[in-house]
Backbone as CSV, one residue per row, in Angstrom:
resi,resn,N_x,N_y,N_z,CA_x,CA_y,CA_z,C_x,C_y,C_z
1,GLN,150.409,110.360,82.538,149.675,110.585,83.766,148.197,110.332,83.552
2,ASN,147.545,109.855,84.590,146.111,109.638,84.551,145.413,110.942,84.927
3,LEU,144.829,111.615,83.959,144.185,112.905,84.208,142.692,112.776,84.498
4,ASP,142.193,111.529,84.615,140.775,111.341,84.919,140.466,111.634,86.383
5,HIS,141.466,111.525,87.228,141.256,111.738,88.656,142.225,112.789,89.148
6,GLY,141.820,113.510,90.152,142.667,114.534,90.734,142.348,114.676,92.204
7,ARG,142.889,115.699,92.794,142.648,115.966,94.199,142.041,117.355,94.328
8,ALA,141.160,117.491,95.296,140.538,118.793,95.551,140.449,118.990,97.056
9,TRP,140.631,120.228,97.496,140.496,120.577,98.893,139.355,121.562,99.017
10,GLY,138.625,121.435,100.123,137.512,122.347,100.322,137.048,122.342,101.758
11,ILE,136.098,123.214,102.025,135.497,123.321,103.349,134.079,122.788,103.232
12,LEU,133.761,121.777,104.020,132.428,121.167,103.985,131.427,122.096,104.651
13,THR,130.355,122.443,103.930,129.330,123.346,104.421,127.969,122.731,104.166
14,PHE,127.094,122.731,105.163,125.732,122.258,104.985,124.848,123.453,104.709
15,LYS,124.062,123.373,103.647,123.230,124.490,103.229,121.831,124.408,103.815
16,ASP,121.339,123.205,104.074,119.948,123.010,104.464,119.671,123.621,105.830
17,THR,118.675,124.499,105.919,118.362,125.166,107.179,117.444,124.355,108.066
18,SER,116.925,123.218,107.582,116.007,122.442,108.400,116.739,121.567,109.404
19,PHE,118.058,121.461,109.306,118.818,120.659,110.243,119.338,121.543,111.365
20,PRO,119.427,120.996,112.567,119.928,121.809,113.681,121.347,122.316,113.443
21,SER,122.130,121.601,112.666,123.518,122.014,112.437,123.647,122.892,111.201
22,SER,122.537,123.495,110.758,122.578,124.282,109.528,123.497,125.478,109.683
23,GLY,124.114,125.828,108.586,124.997,126.960,108.591,126.368,126.662,109.162
24,LYS,126.574,125.459,109.663,127.878,125.113,110.221,128.824,124.725,109.103
25,THR,130.024,125.131,109.248,131.066,124.756,108.301,132.245,124.225,109.085
26,GLU,133.102,123.510,108.382,134.320,123.035,109.018,135.253,124.222,109.216
27,SER,136.156,124.099,110.155,137.031,125.224,110.467,138.143,125.405,109.444
28,GLU,138.564,124.317,108.802,139.651,124.451,107.841,139.405,123.528,106.650
29,ALA,140.088,123.827,105.573,139.933,123.031,104.359,140.556,121.654,104.556
30,ARG,139.944,120.661,103.905,140.485,119.299,103.940,140.380,118.702,102.552
31,GLU,141.110,117.638,102.316,141.041,116.980,101.017,139.708,116.261,100.910
32,MET,139.006,116.493,99.814,137.706,115.875,99.602,137.915,114.543,98.893
33,GLU,137.513,113.478,99.571,137.630,112.161,98.972,136.366,111.868,98.183
34,HIS,136.501,111.125,97.137,135.361,110.715,96.309,134.583,111.916,95.787
35,VAL,135.264,112.851,95.165,134.602,114.051,94.670,133.726,113.775,93.459
36,MET,133.733,112.539,92.972,132.889,112.236,91.824,131.420,112.084,92.231
37,TYR,131.145,111.968,93.530,129.762,111.882,93.982,129.100,113.255,93.865
38,HIS,127.800,113.266,93.737,127.071,114.525,93.588,126.859,115.242,94.913
39,ASP,127.366,114.669,95.999,127.255,115.329,97.296,128.122,116.582,97.358
40,TRP,129.134,116.638,96.516,130.069,117.750,96.515,129.760,118.706,95.372
41,ARG,129.905,119.970,95.634,129.764,120.975,94.592,130.837,122.029,94.821
42,LEU,131.598,122.308,93.802,132.622,123.333,93.918,131.981,124.695,93.699
43,VAL,132.111,125.556,94.692,131.517,126.888,94.632,132.645,127.904,94.757
44,PRO,132.823,128.744,93.752,133.859,129.782,93.858,133.554,130.744,94.998
45,LYS,134.598,131.351,95.549,134.441,132.256,96.696,133.453,133.382,96.411
46,HIS,133.455,133.914,95.189,132.575,135.049,94.903,131.111,134.622,94.770
47,GLU,130.823,133.322,94.707,129.438,132.833,94.627,128.955,132.206,95.932
48,GLU,129.796,132.198,96.975,129.437,131.544,98.231,128.203,132.147,98.884
49,ALA,128.097,133.453,98.905,126.973,134.106,99.576,125.654,133.735,98.917
50,ALA,125.627,133.751,97.591,124.396,133.396,96.887,124.069,131.917,97.058
51,PHE,125.086,131.068,97.122,124.852,129.631,97.256,124.364,129.273,98.654
52,SER,124.932,129.910,99.668,124.565,129.560,101.032,123.259,130.218,101.481
53,ALA,122.794,131.240,100.752,121.506,131.850,101.080,120.411,130.860,100.694
54,CYS,119.604,130.504,101.647,118.601,129.457,101.423,117.298,129.849,102.100
55,THR,116.216,129.737,101.388,114.908,129.959,101.995,114.314,128.598,102.318
56,PRO,113.887,128.373,103.548,113.363,127.055,103.921,112.066,126.738,103.177
57,ALA,111.903,125.486,102.870,110.686,125.033,102.201,109.520,125.102,103.186
58,PRO,108.318,125.380,102.706,107.176,125.435,103.618,106.899,124.047,104.204
59,GLU,106.565,124.040,105.474,106.270,122.782,106.155,104.892,122.279,105.736
60,ASP,104.809,120.979,105.508,103.520,120.372,105.197,102.708,120.272,106.475
61,SER,101.434,120.603,106.383,100.590,120.585,107.571,99.973,119.209,107.814
62,LEU,100.097,118.298,106.850,99.538,116.965,107.025,100.395,116.132,107.961
63,ALA,99.807,115.654,109.044,100.528,114.780,109.959,100.126,113.330,109.719
64,SER,98.894,113.125,109.275,98.426,111.769,109.001,97.341,111.810,107.934
65,VAL,97.209,110.704,107.230,96.208,110.562,106.170,95.483,109.238,106.361
66,PRO,94.283,109.089,105.796,93.577,107.810,105.922,94.318,106.705,105.175
67,TYR,94.202,105.488,105.692,94.800,104.335,105.022,94.097,104.078,103.697
68,PRO,94.751,103.423,102.753,94.072,103.013,101.524,92.920,102.058,101.872
69,PRO,91.887,101.980,101.002,90.677,101.231,101.350,90.906,99.769,101.756
70,LEU,91.726,99.038,101.024,91.925,97.628,101.355,92.647,97.470,102.688
71,LEU,93.672,98.269,102.915,94.406,98.195,104.175,93.519,98.642,105.336
72,ARG,92.687,99.639,105.098,91.735,100.101,106.122,90.784,98.978,106.492
73,ALA,90.260,98.270,105.481,89.346,97.164,105.734,90.040,96.057,106.513
74,MET,91.305,95.796,106.193,92.051,94.761,106.917,92.276,95.154,108.376
75,ILE,92.573,96.420,108.630,92.782,96.898,109.999,91.490,96.809,110.791
76,LEU,90.383,97.247,110.174,89.091,97.183,110.871,88.681,95.735,111.138
77,ALA,88.957,94.833,110.195,88.637,93.416,110.400,89.486,92.833,111.529
78,GLU,90.749,93.228,111.608,91.628,92.759,112.688,91.127,93.262,114.034
79,ARG,90.679,94.519,114.064,90.119,95.067,115.304,88.888,94.280,115.729
80,GLN,88.009,94.013,114.772,86.768,93.290,115.078,87.084,91.876,115.568
81,LYS,88.073,91.248,114.957,88.477,89.894,115.334,89.010,89.866,116.765
82,ASN,89.724,90.932,117.169,90.286,91.017,118.517,89.285,91.532,119.538
83,GLY,88.075,91.849,119.109,87.042,92.308,120.033,87.094,93.787,120.340
84,ASP,87.835,94.551,119.572,87.931,96.000,119.768,86.716,96.647,119.115
85,THR,85.951,97.401,119.890,84.725,98.019,119.361,84.894,99.508,119.077
86,SER,86.125,99.998,119.050,86.341,101.430,118.818,85.963,101.786,117.375
87,THR,85.436,102.989,117.216,85.025,103.461,115.893,86.034,104.457,115.328
88,GLU,87.182,104.526,115.954,88.214,105.462,115.507,88.747,105.047,114.137
89,GLU,88.827,106.020,113.236,89.323,105.775,111.874,90.832,105.557,111.915
90,PRO,91.342,104.471,111.322,92.797,104.278,111.311,93.468,105.303,110.399
91,MET,94.514,105.931,110.906,95.225,106.958,110.147,96.694,106.569,110.022
92,LEU,97.271,106.903,108.874,98.667,106.614,108.574,99.497,107.863,108.833
93,ASN,100.531,107.747,109.675,101.388,108.874,110.003,102.338,109.127,108.830
94,VAL,102.346,110.348,108.306,103.189,110.680,107.159,104.204,111.776,107.482
95,GLN,104.420,112.043,108.754,105.412,113.054,109.109,106.798,112.535,108.818
96,ARG,107.635,113.422,108.303,109.009,113.072,107.969,109.871,113.071,109.218
97,THR,110.707,112.065,109.334,111.666,112.030,110.423,112.935,112.691,109.935
98,ARG,113.298,113.784,110.566,114.478,114.511,110.138,115.718,113.875,110.761
99,MET,116.743,113.749,109.930,117.996,113.161,110.387,119.122,114.160,110.140
100,GLU,120.159,114.042,110.938,121.330,114.887,110.751,122.020,114.526,109.441
101,PRO,122.571,115.488,108.747,123.335,115.165,107.542,124.613,114.430,107.924
102,TRP,125.156,113.709,106.987,126.372,112.956,107.241,127.334,113.145,106.081
103,ASP,128.556,112.780,106.318,129.587,112.878,105.288,129.598,111.543,104.551
104,TYR,128.804,111.425,103.518,128.569,110.156,102.829,129.838,109.470,102.350
105,PRO,130.722,110.139,101.609,131.910,109.432,101.107,132.801,108.884,102.214
106,ALA,132.989,109.623,103.296,133.852,109.167,104.375,133.259,107.928,105.041
107,LYS,131.952,107.914,105.240,131.315,106.756,105.860,131.432,105.529,104.964
108,GLN,131.280,105.703,103.654,131.408,104.575,102.741,132.826,104.021,102.776
109,GLU,133.803,104.891,102.848,135.186,104.440,102.879,135.476,103.685,104.169
110,ASP,134.964,104.186,105.302,135.155,103.491,106.573,134.519,102.112,106.540
111,LYS,133.345,102.017,105.925,132.660,100.729,105.823,133.485,99.755,104.983
112,GLY,134.078,100.256,103.907,134.914,99.419,103.059,136.164,98.939,103.785
113,ARG,136.750,99.816,104.590,137.934,99.432,105.355,137.591,98.378,106.389
114,ALA,136.429,98.497,107.011,136.032,97.546,108.038,135.879,96.141,107.456
115,LYS,135.438,96.044,106.218,135.278,94.744,105.586,136.604,94.177,105.099
116,GLY,137.630,95.011,105.054,138.930,94.551,104.610,139.064,94.504,103.103
117,THR,138.316,95.336,102.400,138.432,95.360,100.947,139.690,96.105,100.546
118,PRO,140.346,95.671,99.488,141.558,96.361,99.057,141.229,97.726,98.468
119,VAL,142.131,98.654,98.632,141.920,100.004,98.114,142.383,100.082,96.682
């Protein structure tokens, strides 16, 4: 028998509290495909409470920062070339766009099936 691979069943739970769907879990256990990825972690029942307890990271207050000097000079030169006389400093937006979590292994498998790759 090939003992390098096996099957595992579990309940998918998102731990991150910054997502709107935080704290949601699936209603029943399902077979976890591609458990070799680091997206999955086996947590014993007696450690679930400690694992799911999460303190949110502090939010960064920076919404934008100045452009690097060369890029700033290029932007100002482009403005001058277009006849824009504004003295507003160009700022680079650095706010993170939050996205919903996804089930990575399942999506990869669906993509592989769509291409018609053999299993």
